[in-house]
C-alpha positions in Angstrom: -21.1 -2.4 -19.1 -17.8 -4.3 -20.1 -15.6 -1.5 -20.9 -16.8 0.0 -17.6 -15.2 -2.8 -15.8 -12.3 -3.1 -18.3 -11.6 0.6 -16.7 -12.0 -0.2 -13.6 -9.6 -3.0 -13.0 -7.2 -0.9 -15.0 -7.2 1.1 -12.4 -7.3 -0.8 -9.6 -3.7 -2.4 -11.5 -2.4 0.7 -11.8 -3.0 1.8 -8.1 -1.2 -1.8 -7.4 1.7 -0.7 -9.5 2.0 2.5 -7.7 2.0 1.0 -4.4 4.7 -1.5 -5.8 6.7 1.0 -7.0 6.4 3.0 -3.7 7.2 -0.1 -1.6 10.6 -0.6 -3.9 11.8 2.9 -3.7 11.8 3.1 0.1 12.9 -0.7 0.3 10.3 -2.0 2.2 11.0 -4.6 4.9 8.2 -6.0 6.8 10.3 -6.1 10.1 14.0 -6.1 10.6 15.0 -9.4 9.9 12.9 -9.6 6.7 13.9 -8.9 3.3 13.6 -6.2 1.3 10.3 -6.0 -1.1 12.4 -6.9 -4.5 12.1 -9.0 -7.5 12.9 -12.2 -4.8 9.4 -11.9 -3.6 6.3 -13.2 -4.9 4.3 -10.5 -3.8 6.6 -8.2 -6.2 5.8 -10.2 -9.1 2.2 -10.5 -8.3 1.8 -7.0 -8.1 4.5 -5.8 -10.4 4.1 -8.0 -13.2 1.8 -7.0 -16.5 1.1 -10.8 -16.7 0.2 -11.5 -13.1 -3.9 -12.3 -12.6 -6.1 -10.0 -11.2 -6.8 -12.5 -8.4 -2.6 -12.8 -7.4 -2.5 -9.1 -7.5 -5.9 -8.6 -5.0 -3.8 -11.3 -2.4 -0.4 -9.7 -2.8 -2.5 -6.6 -2.1 -4.0 -7.6 0.8 -0.7 -9.1 2.3 1.2 -6.2 1.6 -1.6 -4.1 3.0 -1.4 -5.8 6.3 2.5 -5.7 6.7 2.8 -1.9 5.8 -0.3 -1.2 8.5 2.1 -2.8 10.9 5.1 -1.2 9.8 3.1 2.2 9.8 1.7 2.1 13.3 5.6 1.6 14.4 6.4 4.7 12.7 3.3 6.6 14.1 4.6 6.1 18.0 8.0 7.5 16.9 6.3 10.5 15.3 3.8 11.0 18.0 6.6 11.1 20.4 8.7 13.6 18.4 5.1 15.5 18.1 4.8 15.6 21.8 8.5 16.6 22.4 9.4 19.3 19.7 6.3 20.7 19.5 5.7 22.3 15.9 3.2 25.1 15.2 0.4 23.6 13.9 -3.0 25.9 14.2 -5.4 23.3 12.1 -4.0 20.1 13.9 -3.4 18.4 10.0 0.4 17.8 10.5 1.5 14.4 10.3 2.1 12.7 13.6 4.3 10.3 11.9 7.9 9.9 10.6 8.6 10.5 6.9 8.5 6.9 6.4 5.6 6.6 8.6 3.7 9.2 6.1 4.9 7.2 3.0 3.6 3.8 4.4 0.0 5.1 5.1 0.3 6.7 1.6 0.9 3.2 0.1 -1.6 1.8 2.7 -4.3 3.9 1.0 -3.2 3.3 -2.6 -3.5 -0.5 -1.8 -6.7 -0.5 0.3 -8.2 1.1 -2.8 -6.9 -1.3 -5.2 -8.1 -3.8 -2.8 -11.5 -2.6 -3.1 -11.8 -1.8 -6.6 -10.7 -5.4 -7.0 -13.1 -7.2 -4.6 -16.0 -5.4 -6.3 -15.2 -5.9 -10.2 -13.8 -9.6 -9.6 -17.2 -10.3 -7.3 -18.9 -9.1 -10.3 -17.4 -11.2 -12.7 -18.2 -14.1 -10.5 -21.8 -13.7 -10.4 
């Protein structure tokens, strides 16, 4: 059972790392006046530092997911406007109706959500 928990937590750490790498790659900012996701931010360290605790990673993922979803929503509004103006061929109705940044942000939000879910279950199990 301990091995399963270790493997599960390793998966959550990996998802958190990927999300952090994506945020760094796209120079994520929570809003126009915010700083870029970088080593100057505590959430950066909590997500990417191998010595960070899983509790700190979980808190960082929760905080970043909130900001990422806010930005993704704004990008979605821009993408929907472009989609309705350009009317691309979309026989299956599956094209992204957001911007490239919005698609990246939605993917990052999925990574964060998956990591959060795993951390919550694994850390609750450890506490119980």
